DRENTOR-9034 format. One record per residue (C-alpha): residue number from 1; residue in three letters; x, y, z negated. Coordinates in pm, whole numbers, plus 50000, padded with zeros to 5 digits. Each point is the difference from the previous one (the first is absolute). Layout:
[rec NUM "ala" [X Y Z]]
...
//
This chain:
[rec 1 "met" [29455 08758 11702]]
[rec 2 "asn" [50337 49968 49888]]
[rec 3 "asn" [50241 49747 50140]]
[rec 4 "ile" [50292 49927 49735]]
[rec 5 "lys" [50257 49778 49979]]
[rec 6 "ile" [50305 49945 49787]]
[rec 7 "ile" [50351 49860 50115]]
[rec 8 "ala" [50299 49911 49782]]
[rec 9 "phe" [50292 50045 50207]]
[rec 10 "gly" [50268 49908 49745]]
[rec 11 "gly" [49973 49952 49614]]
[rec 12 "val" [49788 49683 49992]]
[rec 13 "arg" [50091 49663 49932]]
[rec 14 "glu" [50388 50165 49941]]
[rec 15 "asn" [50164 50255 49810]]
[rec 16 "ala" [49992 50324 50074]]
[rec 17 "lys" [49981 50140 50382]]
[rec 18 "asn" [49665 50188 49900]]
[rec 19 "met" [49757 50118 50326]]
[rec 20 "tyr" [49679 50016 50019]]
[rec 21 "ala" [49756 50138 50222]]
[rec 22 "val" [49630 50117 49967]]
[rec 23 "glu" [49829 49986 50345]]
[rec 24 "val" [49680 50206 49975]]
[rec 25 "asn" [49852 50030 50348]]
[rec 26 "asp" [50265 50183 50234]]
[rec 27 "glu" [50191 50074 49689]]
[rec 28 "ile" [50272 49817 49878]]
[rec 29 "phe" [50178 50116 49613]]
[rec 30 "ile" [50338 49837 49930]]
[rec 31 "leu" [50038 49941 49640]]
[rec 32 "asp" [50384 49991 49929]]
[rec 33 "cys" [50273 49870 50234]]
[rec 34 "gly" [50249 49840 49792]]
[rec 35 "leu" [50283 49728 50067]]
[rec 36 "lys" [50137 49721 49837]]
[rec 37 "tyr" [50349 49873 49974]]
[rec 38 "pro" [50126 49637 50114]]
[rec 39 "glu" [49972 49712 49826]]
[rec 40 "thr" [50132 49669 49981]]
[rec 41 "gly" [50041 49919 50400]]
[rec 42 "leu" [50009 50288 50170]]
[rec 43 "phe" [50383 50020 50049]]
[rec 44 "gly" [50141 50351 50095]]
[rec 45 "ile" [49670 50156 50019]]
[rec 46 "asp" [50039 50353 49806]]
[rec 47 "thr" [49606 50055 49921]]
[rec 48 "val" [49634 49887 50125]]
[rec 49 "ile" [49755 50208 50147]]
[rec 50 "pro" [49669 49935 50060]]
[rec 51 "asp" [49844 49929 50394]]
[rec 52 "phe" [49878 50308 50167]]
[rec 53 "ser" [49871 49843 50318]]
[rec 54 "tyr" [49615 50039 49888]]
[rec 55 "leu" [50057 50353 49957]]
[rec 56 "arg" [50157 50056 50307]]
[rec 57 "ala" [49700 49875 50194]]
[rec 58 "asn" [49808 50195 49810]]
[rec 59 "ala" [50203 50351 49950]]
[rec 60 "gln" [49763 50243 50066]]
[rec 61 "lys" [49798 49884 49723]]
[rec 62 "ile" [50238 50092 49737]]
[rec 63 "val" [49905 50302 49800]]
[rec 64 "gly" [50275 49965 49730]]
[rec 65 "val" [50227 49818 49755]]
[rec 66 "phe" [49910 50047 49637]]
[rec 67 "leu" [50263 49919 49739]]
[rec 68 "thr" [49952 49874 49670]]
[rec 69 "his" [50347 50086 49885]]
[rec 70 "gly" [50381 50001 50044]]
[rec 71 "his" [50151 49665 49965]]
[rec 72 "ala" [50116 49771 50277]]
[rec 73 "asp" [49739 49762 50039]]
[rec 74 "ala" [49751 50317 50059]]
[rec 75 "ile" [50166 50240 50196]]
[rec 76 "gly" [50310 49801 50125]]
[rec 77 "ala" [49931 49872 50323]]
[rec 78 "leu" [49838 50387 50117]]
[rec 79 "pro" [50319 50112 50196]]
[rec 80 "tyr" [49914 49703 50227]]
[rec 81 "phe" [49635 50065 50044]]
[rec 82 "leu" [50080 50363 50076]]
[rec 83 "ser" [50207 49889 50286]]
[rec 84 "asp" [49704 49870 50163]]
[rec 85 "phe" [49681 50208 49869]]
[rec 86 "lys" [50030 50390 49931]]
[rec 87 "val" [49703 50013 49778]]
[rec 88 "pro" [49989 50234 49677]]
[rec 89 "val" [50106 49840 49672]]
[rec 90 "phe" [49828 50062 49645]]
[rec 91 "gly" [50141 49955 49656]]
[rec 92 "thr" [50098 50157 49632]]
[rec 93 "glu" [50278 50262 50026]]
[rec 94 "leu" [50260 49748 49873]]
[rec 95 "thr" [49895 49754 50241]]
[rec 96 "ile" [50067 50214 50284]]
[rec 97 "ala" [50317 50099 49876]]
[rec 98 "leu" [50136 49666 49996]]
[rec 99 "ala" [49803 49903 50329]]
[rec 100 "lys" [50220 50281 50168]]
[rec 101 "ile" [50301 49849 49875]]
[rec 102 "gly" [49942 49688 50153]]
[rec 103 "ile" [49923 50165 50333]]
[rec 104 "lys" [50264 50265 50035]]
[rec 105 "asn" [50252 49725 50142]]
[rec 106 "asp" [49855 49853 50206]]
[rec 107 "pro" [50004 50243 50391]]
[rec 108 "lys" [49661 49919 50077]]
[rec 109 "thr" [49887 50126 49720]]
[rec 110 "ala" [50161 50258 49862]]
[rec 111 "lys" [49806 50280 50156]]
[rec 112 "phe" [49661 49868 49870]]
[rec 113 "asp" [49801 50252 49784]]
[rec 114 "asp" [49674 49888 49995]]
[rec 115 "phe" [50003 49959 49623]]
[rec 116 "his" [49652 50100 49780]]
[rec 117 "ile" [50065 50020 49615]]
[rec 118 "ile" [49690 49878 49779]]
[rec 119 "asn" [49922 49948 49670]]
[rec 120 "glu" [49738 49832 49772]]
[rec 121 "gln" [49795 50300 50115]]
[rec 122 "thr" [49982 49983 50339]]
[rec 123 "glu" [49756 49881 50227]]
[rec 124 "ile" [50011 49976 50390]]
[rec 125 "asp" [49726 49962 50248]]
[rec 126 "phe" [50009 49815 50298]]
[rec 127 "glu" [49746 49939 50262]]
[rec 128 "asn" [49887 49670 49860]]
[rec 129 "ala" [50158 49999 49612]]
[rec 130 "thr" [50130 50215 49727]]
[rec 131 "val" [50340 49879 49850]]
[rec 132 "ser" [50051 50166 49658]]
[rec 133 "phe" [50284 49869 49705]]
[rec 134 "phe" [49979 49921 49650]]
[rec 135 "lys" [50315 49957 49713]]
[rec 136 "thr" [50137 49714 49927]]
[rec 137 "thr" [50298 49815 49753]]
[rec 138 "his" [50294 49879 50169]]
[rec 139 "ser" [50395 50041 49949]]
[rec 140 "ile" [50014 50281 50239]]
[rec 141 "pro" [49807 50380 49982]]
[rec 142 "asp" [49776 50106 50213]]
[rec 143 "ser" [49875 49649 50082]]
[rec 144 "val" [49605 49980 50098]]
[rec 145 "gly" [49736 49741 50111]]
[rec 146 "ile" [49773 50101 50327]]
[rec 147 "val" [49640 50024 50068]]
[rec 148 "val" [49875 49944 50352]]
[rec 149 "lys" [49616 50103 49913]]
[rec 150 "thr" [49754 49878 50287]]
[rec 151 "asp" [49642 49988 50011]]
[rec 152 "lys" [49971 49656 49909]]
[rec 153 "gly" [50220 50085 49694]]
[rec 154 "ser" [50387 50064 49944]]
[rec 155 "ile" [50290 49759 50080]]
[rec 156 "val" [50199 50050 49679]]
[rec 157 "tyr" [50385 49934 50058]]
[rec 158 "thr" [50194 50024 49651]]
[rec 159 "gly" [50345 49992 50103]]
[rec 160 "asp" [50266 49909 49738]]
[rec 161 "phe" [49841 50032 49636]]
[rec 162 "lys" [49981 49922 49637]]
[rec 163 "phe" [49774 50127 49694]]
[rec 164 "asp" [50254 50169 49706]]
[rec 165 "gln" [49841 50228 49724]]
[rec 166 "thr" [50270 50137 49938]]
[rec 167 "ala" [50098 50104 50349]]
[rec 168 "thr" [50156 50382 50021]]
[rec 169 "asn" [49798 50254 50222]]
[rec 170 "asp" [50197 49894 50301]]
[rec 171 "tyr" [49907 49628 49997]]
[rec 172 "arg" [49646 50007 49857]]
[rec 173 "thr" [49736 49867 50147]]
[rec 174 "asp" [49664 50193 50057]]
[rec 175 "leu" [49761 49722 49850]]
[rec 176 "ala" [49708 50278 50007]]
[rec 177 "arg" [50061 50017 50363]]
[rec 178 "leu" [49993 49635 50070]]
[rec 179 "ala" [49697 49988 49811]]
[rec 180 "glu" [49835 50257 50207]]
[rec 181 "ile" [50116 49803 50350]]
[rec 182 "gly" [49825 49688 49821]]
[rec 183 "arg" [49677 50212 49963]]
[rec 184 "asp" [50025 50083 50372]]
[rec 185 "gly" [49985 49661 50143]]
[rec 186 "val" [50338 49791 50091]]
[rec 187 "leu" [49893 49746 50286]]
[rec 188 "ala" [50380 49857 49990]]
[rec 189 "leu" [50292 49974 49734]]
[rec 190 "leu" [50346 49977 50126]]
[rec 191 "ser" [50179 49870 49697]]
[rec 192 "asp" [50350 50004 49879]]
[rec 193 "ser" [50119 49622 49904]]
[rec 194 "ala" [50407 50024 49931]]
[rec 195 "asn" [49926 49908 49633]]
[rec 196 "ala" [49660 49835 50009]]
[rec 197 "glu" [50128 49671 49880]]
[rec 198 "asn" [50139 50142 49674]]
[rec 199 "pro" [49780 49916 49695]]
[rec 200 "thr" [50133 50272 49755]]
[rec 201 "glu" [49972 50365 50059]]
[rec 202 "asn" [50272 50239 50102]]
[rec 203 "val" [50222 50143 49725]]
[rec 204 "ala" [49920 50419 49964]]
[rec 205 "glu" [50310 50178 50180]]
[rec 206 "his" [50091 50206 49653]]
[rec 207 "lys" [50080 49596 49812]]
[rec 208 "ile" [50183 49965 50349]]
[rec 209 "phe" [50218 50341 49938]]
[rec 210 "glu" [50033 49870 49620]]
[rec 211 "phe" [50143 49691 50109]]
[rec 212 "ile" [50242 50161 50309]]
[rec 213 "asn" [50120 50240 49680]]
[rec 214 "asp" [50090 49762 49783]]
[rec 215 "asn" [50235 49806 50227]]
[rec 216 "phe" [50166 50308 50075]]
[rec 217 "glu" [50034 50100 49643]]
[rec 218 "tyr" [50134 49622 49891]]
[rec 219 "his" [50224 49929 50295]]
[rec 220 "gln" [50375 50167 49944]]
[rec 221 "gly" [50170 49957 50372]]
[rec 222 "arg" [49859 50179 50346]]
[rec 223 "ile" [49587 49880 50128]]
[rec 224 "ile" [49942 49928 50347]]
[rec 225 "ala" [49654 50084 50052]]
[rec 226 "ala" [49853 49807 50292]]
[rec 227 "cys" [49665 50217 50112]]
[rec 228 "val" [49863 49987 50323]]
[rec 229 "ala" [50050 50359 50090]]
[rec 230 "ser" [49620 50132 50048]]
[rec 231 "asn" [49909 49843 49683]]
[rec 232 "ile" [49998 50368 49880]]
[rec 233 "met" [49814 49887 49665]]
[rec 234 "arg" [50293 49792 49972]]
[rec 235 "val" [50276 50231 50071]]
[rec 236 "gln" [49832 50250 49741]]
[rec 237 "gln" [50001 49759 49686]]
[rec 238 "val" [50377 49944 50098]]
[rec 239 "phe" [50077 50374 50045]]
[rec 240 "asp" [49841 50016 49656]]
[rec 241 "ala" [50167 49706 49818]]
[rec 242 "ala" [50366 50112 50164]]
[rec 243 "ala" [49946 50351 49848]]
[rec 244 "lys" [49824 49898 49638]]
[rec 245 "asn" [50323 49795 49983]]
[rec 246 "asp" [50285 50252 50122]]
[rec 247 "arg" [50066 49790 50317]]
[rec 248 "lys" [50042 50192 50333]]
[rec 249 "val" [49853 49822 50321]]
[rec 250 "val" [50145 49949 50323]]
[rec 251 "leu" [49816 49936 50330]]
[rec 252 "thr" [50140 49732 50206]]
[rec 253 "gly" [49857 50053 50352]]
[rec 254 "his" [49903 50231 50269]]
[rec 255 "asp" [49624 49870 49950]]
[rec 256 "ala" [49996 50060 49597]]
[rec 257 "glu" [50130 50352 50074]]
[rec 258 "glu" [49731 50091 50294]]
[rec 259 "ile" [49737 49850 49781]]
[rec 260 "val" [50075 50164 49674]]
[rec 261 "asn" [50077 50328 50127]]
[rec 262 "thr" [49645 50012 50183]]
[rec 263 "ala" [49808 49861 49701]]
[rec 264 "leu" [50258 50272 49786]]
[rec 265 "asn" [49917 50271 50230]]
[rec 266 "met" [49594 49947 50006]]
[rec 267 "asp" [49978 49969 49611]]
[rec 268 "lys" [49913 49626 50041]]
[rec 269 "leu" [50332 49961 49762]]
[rec 270 "his" [50163 50137 49758]]
[rec 271 "leu" [50367 50029 49888]]
[rec 272 "pro" [50039 49975 49578]]
[rec 273 "ser" [50299 50246 50058]]
[rec 274 "glu" [50149 50183 50294]]
[rec 275 "asp" [50381 49854 49918]]
[rec 276 "leu" [49800 49602 50034]]
[rec 277 "leu" [50071 49917 50352]]
[rec 278 "val" [50390 49947 50067]]
[rec 279 "ser" [50118 49901 50361]]
[rec 280 "ser" [50246 49721 49993]]
[rec 281 "asp" [50320 50123 50032]]
[rec 282 "lys" [49941 50138 49647]]
[rec 283 "leu" [49988 49589 49859]]
[rec 284 "ser" [50347 50005 49921]]
[rec 285 "thr" [49959 50294 49725]]
[rec 286 "leu" [49733 49830 49815]]
[rec 287 "thr" [50027 49724 49775]]
[rec 288 "asp" [49781 49665 50044]]
[rec 289 "asp" [49764 50107 49727]]
[rec 290 "gln" [49932 50299 50196]]
[rec 291 "val" [49887 49893 50330]]
[rec 292 "val" [49668 49877 50138]]
[rec 293 "ile" [50054 49881 50379]]
[rec 294 "leu" [49683 50001 50187]]
[rec 295 "glu" [49994 49772 50285]]
[rec 296 "thr" [49740 49960 50227]]
[rec 297 "gly" [50147 49869 50289]]
[rec 298 "arg" [50022 50058 50407]]
[rec 299 "ser" [49560 50060 50065]]
[rec 300 "gly" [49960 49982 49622]]
[rec 301 "glu" [50084 49644 49961]]
[rec 302 "pro" [50236 49961 49702]]
[rec 303 "leu" [50063 49638 50034]]
[rec 304 "lys" [50255 49987 50300]]
[rec 305 "ala" [50193 50268 49823]]
[rec 306 "leu" [50018 49836 49662]]
[rec 307 "gln" [50154 49726 50174]]
[rec 308 "lys" [50285 50223 50198]]
[rec 309 "met" [50067 50127 49620]]
[rec 310 "ala" [50093 49632 49853]]
[rec 311 "leu" [50162 49876 50230]]
[rec 312 "lys" [50227 50379 50028]]
[rec 313 "lys" [49863 50090 50374]]
[rec 314 "his" [49817 50316 49857]]
[rec 315 "arg" [50115 50320 50134]]
[rec 316 "phe" [50101 50100 49653]]
[rec 317 "ile" [49828 49763 49736]]
[rec 318 "ser" [50140 49662 49906]]
[rec 319 "leu" [49851 49829 49723]]
[rec 320 "his" [50254 49891 49692]]
[rec 321 "glu" [49940 49891 49617]]
[rec 322 "gly" [49782 50244 49799]]
[rec 323 "asp" [49799 50081 50305]]
[rec 324 "leu" [49590 50016 49983]]
[rec 325 "val" [49812 49942 50296]]
[rec 326 "phe" [49648 50090 49892]]
[rec 327 "ile" [49721 49888 50292]]
[rec 328 "thr" [49737 50263 49933]]
[rec 329 "thr" [49768 49896 50274]]
[rec 330 "thr" [49795 49719 50010]]
[rec 331 "pro" [50094 49749 50329]]
[rec 332 "ser" [49730 49857 50172]]
[rec 333 "his" [49953 49625 49968]]
[rec 334 "ala" [50146 49981 50394]]
[rec 335 "met" [50337 50148 49853]]
[rec 336 "glu" [50040 49748 49704]]
[rec 337 "thr" [50275 49776 50187]]
[rec 338 "ala" [50202 50319 50093]]
[rec 339 "val" [49960 50124 49651]]
[rec 340 "ala" [50139 49696 49815]]
[rec 341 "arg" [50281 49986 50256]]
[rec 342 "thr" [50081 50385 49925]]
[rec 343 "arg" [49981 49927 49605]]
[rec 344 "asp" [50221 49720 50071]]
[rec 345 "met" [50262 50214 50165]]
[rec 346 "ile" [49980 50263 49717]]
[rec 347 "tyr" [50092 49761 49755]]
[rec 348 "arg" [50271 49807 50209]]
[rec 349 "ser" [50112 50381 49977]]
[rec 350 "gly" [50050 50041 49619]]
[rec 351 "ala" [49702 50235 49983]]
[rec 352 "asp" [49659 49942 49816]]
[rec 353 "val" [49619 50051 50153]]
[rec 354 "lys" [49736 50057 49858]]
[rec 355 "ala" [49644 50055 50173]]
[rec 356 "ile" [49689 50191 49842]]
[rec 357 "ser" [49792 49727 50198]]
[rec 358 "asp" [50167 49717 49728]]
[rec 359 "glu" [49799 50161 49723]]
[rec 360 "leu" [49735 50206 50131]]
[rec 361 "asn" [49689 49994 50294]]
[rec 362 "ser" [50142 50322 50120]]
[rec 363 "ser" [49794 49935 50312]]
[rec 364 "gly" [49878 50304 50214]]
[rec 365 "his" [49747 49837 50153]]
[rec 366 "ala" [49622 49901 49838]]
[rec 367 "ser" [50013 49739 49732]]
[rec 368 "arg" [49640 49797 50004]]
[rec 369 "asn" [49820 50211 49750]]
[rec 370 "asp" [50104 50311 50245]]
[rec 371 "leu" [49884 49850 50318]]
[rec 372 "gln" [49651 49889 49847]]
[rec 373 "leu" [49977 50356 49833]]
[rec 374 "met" [50069 50169 50332]]
[rec 375 "met" [49740 49766 50119]]
[rec 376 "asn" [49718 50064 49770]]
[rec 377 "leu" [50079 50384 50006]]
[rec 378 "leu" [49944 50008 50394]]
[rec 379 "arg" [49765 49703 50029]]
[rec 380 "pro" [50067 49870 50359]]
[rec 381 "asp" [49732 49817 50178]]
[rec 382 "tyr" [50319 49818 50148]]
[rec 383 "val" [50371 49914 49886]]
[rec 384 "val" [50319 50006 50252]]
[rec 385 "pro" [50258 49881 49779]]
[rec 386 "ile" [50323 50138 50160]]
[rec 387 "gln" [50388 50032 49923]]
[rec 388 "gly" [50164 49675 49919]]
[rec 389 "glu" [50050 49627 50088]]
[rec 390 "tyr" [49700 49774 50041]]
[rec 391 "arg" [50005 49871 49627]]
[rec 392 "leu" [49978 50369 49875]]
[rec 393 "leu" [49701 50057 50222]]
[rec 394 "ser" [49836 49742 49888]]
[rec 395 "ala" [50076 50093 49637]]
[rec 396 "asn" [49850 50324 50052]]
[rec 397 "ala" [49692 49852 50214]]
[rec 398 "arg" [49945 49803 49690]]
[rec 399 "cys" [50012 50298 49797]]
[rec 400 "ala" [49677 50135 50186]]
[rec 401 "glu" [49835 49682 49977]]
[rec 402 "glu" [50026 50013 49646]]
[rec 403 "ile" [49815 50356 49945]]
[rec 404 "gly" [49721 49872 50223]]
[rec 405 "ile" [50092 50081 50366]]
[rec 406 "pro" [49881 49716 50210]]
[rec 407 "lys" [50282 49781 50172]]
[rec 408 "asp" [49882 50093 50322]]
[rec 409 "his" [50004 50355 49954]]
[rec 410 "val" [50416 49900 49956]]
[rec 411 "phe" [50185 49984 50301]]
[rec 412 "leu" [50359 49890 49996]]
[rec 413 "val" [50129 50104 50351]]
[rec 414 "ser" [50337 49930 50197]]
[rec 415 "lys" [50147 50254 50199]]
[rec 416 "gly" [49795 50063 50283]]
[rec 417 "asp" [49687 49905 49888]]
[rec 418 "val" [49662 50254 50057]]
[rec 419 "val" [49782 50056 49710]]
[rec 420 "glu" [49692 50148 50173]]
[rec 421 "tyr" [49662 50169 49880]]
[rec 422 "asp" [49727 49809 50194]]
[rec 423 "his" [49622 49970 49892]]
[rec 424 "asp" [49999 50180 49699]]
[rec 425 "lys" [50321 49800 49886]]
[rec 426 "leu" [50400 49961 50023]]
[rec 427 "leu" [50071 49657 50188]]
[rec 428 "leu" [50348 49832 50046]]
[rec 429 "ala" [49894 50094 50412]]
[rec 430 "ser" [50328 49930 50209]]
[rec 431 "thr" [50404 50022 50031]]
[rec 432 "val" [50242 50213 50210]]
[rec 433 "glu" [50347 49935 50029]]
[rec 434 "val" [50228 50090 49752]]
[rec 435 "gly" [50339 49896 49925]]
[rec 436 "asp" [50323 50109 49844]]
[rec 437 "thr" [50258 50262 50185]]
[rec 438 "leu" [50371 49968 49923]]
[rec 439 "ile" [50234 50269 49972]]
[rec 440 "asp" [50350 49930 50000]]
[rec 441 "gly" [50210 50254 50059]]
[rec 442 "ser" [49898 50258 50316]]
[rec 443 "gly" [49767 49703 50093]]
[rec 444 "val" [49682 50015 49966]]
[rec 445 "gly" [49770 49661 50036]]
[rec 446 "asp" [50300 49855 50245]]
[rec 447 "ile" [50046 49723 49777]]
[rec 448 "gly" [49757 49726 50031]]
[rec 449 "asn" [49948 49655 49855]]
[rec 450 "ile" [50248 49869 50292]]
[rec 451 "val" [50310 50201 49864]]
[rec 452 "leu" [49915 49936 49613]]
[rec 453 "arg" [49953 49647 50088]]
[rec 454 "asp" [50382 50005 50180]]
[rec 455 "arg" [50108 50217 49656]]
[rec 456 "lys" [49895 49738 49790]]
[rec 457 "ile" [50157 49713 50183]]
[rec 458 "leu" [50318 50221 50042]]
[rec 459 "ser" [49990 50026 49594]]
[rec 460 "glu" [49909 49651 49913]]
[rec 461 "asp" [50209 49802 50289]]
[rec 462 "gly" [50207 50290 50179]]
[rec 463 "val" [50102 50006 50362]]
[rec 464 "phe" [50183 49729 50253]]
[rec 465 "ile" [50124 50159 50335]]
[rec 466 "ala" [50115 49793 50260]]
[rec 467 "val" [50191 50185 50327]]
[rec 468 "val" [50028 49829 50305]]
[rec 469 "thr" [50169 50080 50335]]
[rec 470 "ile" [49893 49875 50324]]
[rec 471 "asp" [50070 50007 50373]]
[rec 472 "arg" [49642 49934 50119]]
[rec 473 "arg" [50122 49984 50388]]
[rec 474 "lys" [50253 49707 49917]]
[rec 475 "lys" [49744 49881 49705]]
[rec 476 "gln" [50311 49946 49752]]
[rec 477 "ile" [50051 50160 49617]]
[rec 478 "val" [50290 50228 50045]]
[rec 479 "asn" [50096 49962 49632]]
[rec 480 "gln" [49946 49797 49705]]
[rec 481 "pro" [49664 50155 49782]]
[rec 482 "gln" [50111 50252 49752]]
[rec 483 "ile" [49817 49913 49668]]
[rec 484 "thr" [49959 50267 49714]]
[rec 485 "ser" [49773 50028 49712]]
[rec 486 "arg" [49940 50193 49738]]
[rec 487 "gly" [49768 49968 49667]]
[rec 488 "phe" [49945 49619 50119]]
[rec 489 "val" [50324 49800 49950]]
[rec 490 "tyr" [50358 50033 49890]]
[rec 491 "val" [50156 49978 50331]]
[rec 492 "lys" [50373 49854 49896]]
[rec 493 "ala" [49848 49766 49788]]
[rec 494 "ser" [49791 49865 50267]]
[rec 495 "gln" [50212 49985 50308]]
[rec 496 "asp" [49785 49608 50061]]
[rec 497 "leu" [49679 50186 50032]]
[rec 498 "ile" [50117 50279 50195]]
[rec 499 "ala" [50194 49734 50238]]
[rec 500 "glu" [49657 49804 50069]]
[rec 501 "ser" [49774 50326 50056]]
[rec 502 "ala" [50256 50101 50252]]
[rec 503 "ala" [50004 49696 50190]]
[rec 504 "ile" [49586 49976 49946]]
[rec 505 "ala" [50042 50365 50137]]
[rec 506 "thr" [50234 49880 50318]]
[rec 507 "lys" [49792 49664 50085]]
[rec 508 "val" [49665 50208 50010]]
[rec 509 "val" [50165 50332 50211]]
[rec 510 "gln" [50119 49717 50226]]
[rec 511 "lys" [49676 49856 50064]]
[rec 512 "asn" [49824 50303 50073]]
[rec 513 "leu" [50278 50109 50222]]
[rec 514 "asp" [49952 49667 50228]]
[rec 515 "asn" [49660 50066 50015]]
[rec 516 "lys" [49852 50115 50356]]
[rec 517 "glu" [49721 50223 49846]]
[rec 518 "phe" [50259 50196 49724]]
[rec 519 "asp" [49809 50229 49778]]
[rec 520 "trp" [50185 50233 49737]]
[rec 521 "gly" [49714 50017 49751]]
[rec 522 "his" [49957 49587 50027]]
[rec 523 "leu" [50412 49993 49928]]
[rec 524 "lys" [49991 50228 49737]]
[rec 525 "gln" [49675 49834 49826]]
[rec 526 "asp" [50172 49631 50057]]
[rec 527 "val" [50289 50096 49811]]
[rec 528 "arg" [49812 50137 49756]]
[rec 529 "asp" [49774 49710 49892]]
[rec 530 "gln" [50286 49760 50061]]
[rec 531 "leu" [50222 50198 49760]]
[rec 532 "asn" [49678 50034 49742]]
[rec 533 "his" [49974 49648 50006]]
[rec 534 "phe" [50349 49876 49927]]
[rec 535 "leu" [50065 50278 49715]]
[rec 536 "tyr" [49675 49943 49830]]
[rec 537 "glu" [50091 49557 50008]]
[rec 538 "his" [50335 50105 49836]]
[rec 539 "thr" [49942 50309 49774]]
[rec 540 "lys" [49603 50012 49940]]
[rec 541 "arg" [50026 50368 50110]]
[rec 542 "his" [49845 50198 50274]]
[rec 543 "pro" [50251 50316 50087]]
[rec 544 "val" [49933 50231 50257]]
[rec 545 "ile" [50156 49850 50333]]
[rec 546 "leu" [50060 50243 50266]]
[rec 547 "pro" [50174 49860 50299]]
[rec 548 "val" [50213 50261 50215]]
[rec 549 "ile" [50058 49877 50333]]
[rec 550 "met" [50223 50191 50218]]
[rec 551 "glu" [50067 49965 50407]]
[rec 552 "ile" [50301 50076 50162]]
[rec 553 "asn" [50046 50080 50402]]
[rec 554 "gln" [49684 50169 49986]]
[rec 555 "his" [50120 50303 50098]]
[rec 556 "arg" [50193 49852 50306]]
[rec 557 "his" [49733 49800 50161]]
[rec 558 "phe" [49831 50390 49983]]
[rec 559 "asn" [50285 50119 50223]]
[rec 560 "lys" [50007 49709 50243]]
[rec 561 "arg" [49629 50029 50051]]
[rec 562 "lys" [50021 50362 50035]]
[rec 563 "lys" [50283 49979 50308]]
[rec 564 "lys" [49757 49726 50166]]
[rec 565 "ile" [49732 50237 50003]]
[rec 566 "ser" [50174 50299 50097]]
[rec 567 "glu" [50169 49750 50317]]
//
């Protein structure tokens, strides 16, 4: 009998970072390997990736990584994963091309070349399961769902999807294939929940193009189109609208150029005219009504780049009156505060802002009706909502219950929960330890809760440093404590506070010097505790307190001791 387990390593009760494992006997199938961008509270963190601890302990079981599409939430963690696991990677042509862009800059993975291109007709036989694929509609071409077929039924992972009856061939869902999978028997459906709360239907993409084109036609100044670099569908619509309105397009970043050129070379993106794209150094030769600036930002996130434009700190674009910043992709709920702050900065610069999401429901993810249609086509015995915060998973669960799937056949899982097949049914059986791995610069996983806590305190209350020089042999303080503060109080306006702090540090250090059982650790902690109590009493703040104790005559004592030994 097959032993089947489904484990979420990310993508549940959070936005993005999709990574799931289907374990069938002694084989583990990895479905997507994504990252997420940090939200409020992760000070200085660049990205967040899944925790691979469980997989390291079971590395010999991993048969491959199977990718649904080329967005960062599905492929972004692949360079870090392939640093630890040399296993084959399967994906469609464009997905693999974008994945290769991600790994080529990492010395640990630059030479990795175990990629395999699949399509919707591919079937891969393994010892305990067969993996196949089906076409889906998303904001990037070559998007697929994944089927892991076992003796007990298929586990189907939708990836990011929606239904659009007007979608072009590169984006069209294969409904007949979905019905066929459903007839063969689906044990469990891992279903996209990112748009499950939205009661309205997604607008057809041709309507979105009409909206973009209208704004391009009637605006007389420059247009800065903000877009996620890998949203190929939206990039194509920007190109088409620009060409239709006799505008040229300037790509502002290396990420955009690399992704766009890759898509163009593979005929996944098309230029309506050969001279549509111009370099940034040609901007000065064009009038404002001839320009569209496609801004994708670093790593495909445009908000920070727009803020720099508004503050006139961008490499070569500064916003001015008459500009229109056109946000063409729908931000997640987690980014709403950042989007509002960015809008405010743009308005202050004199430019105007418009977003597709202000007037149209333009999500690339399934609506409630889409979710229920997918379930009715596949007819799963069990549903595991994935890709979204808890409220979104819960909304997807209600969709399942509304079409007759029993409540106890819907699992709202957390990271690390193990859904296991036992006695002819799926059960929420156990958990494995799964956390987040934080990426900060070149550091992978070396930033923990303590470091984040200190960064949070530093951001809120600053740092307070007390430097004391002592002569431990004479049990004396050589110099009065030197107090330095950053981000806590303005020193020149707080001389009394600084003087009292120095007096407290003096008293505490002298008390420890007079103690027969002198201990460095106790001394520093004592200074920290006494200053913390005093500073909070007077300011109601808790800065990071750093006592720095320096000792003189240490070298002289060492020489005397060495002389006695030699005699």
